[in-house]
N, C-alpha and C positions, 0 to 999 in steps of 0.2 A: 906553803906549809910542809913541814917534813913529816908527812903521815902517809897512810895508804892512799892509793889513787882515789878510791871511792870517797874516803873521808876528805881528801884534799878537794875534790870536786864540790862536796857539800860545803866546806869552808869557803871555797871561792864563791859559790852561789850566794851564800849567806853574806859574805863580805860585799859582793856587788849589790845585794839587796839593801844592805845598810850603807 
């Protein structure tokens, strides 16, 4: 994701969860 590192990490974690 082209966002902040923190936000990117959150998205990645969410993506992995889903």
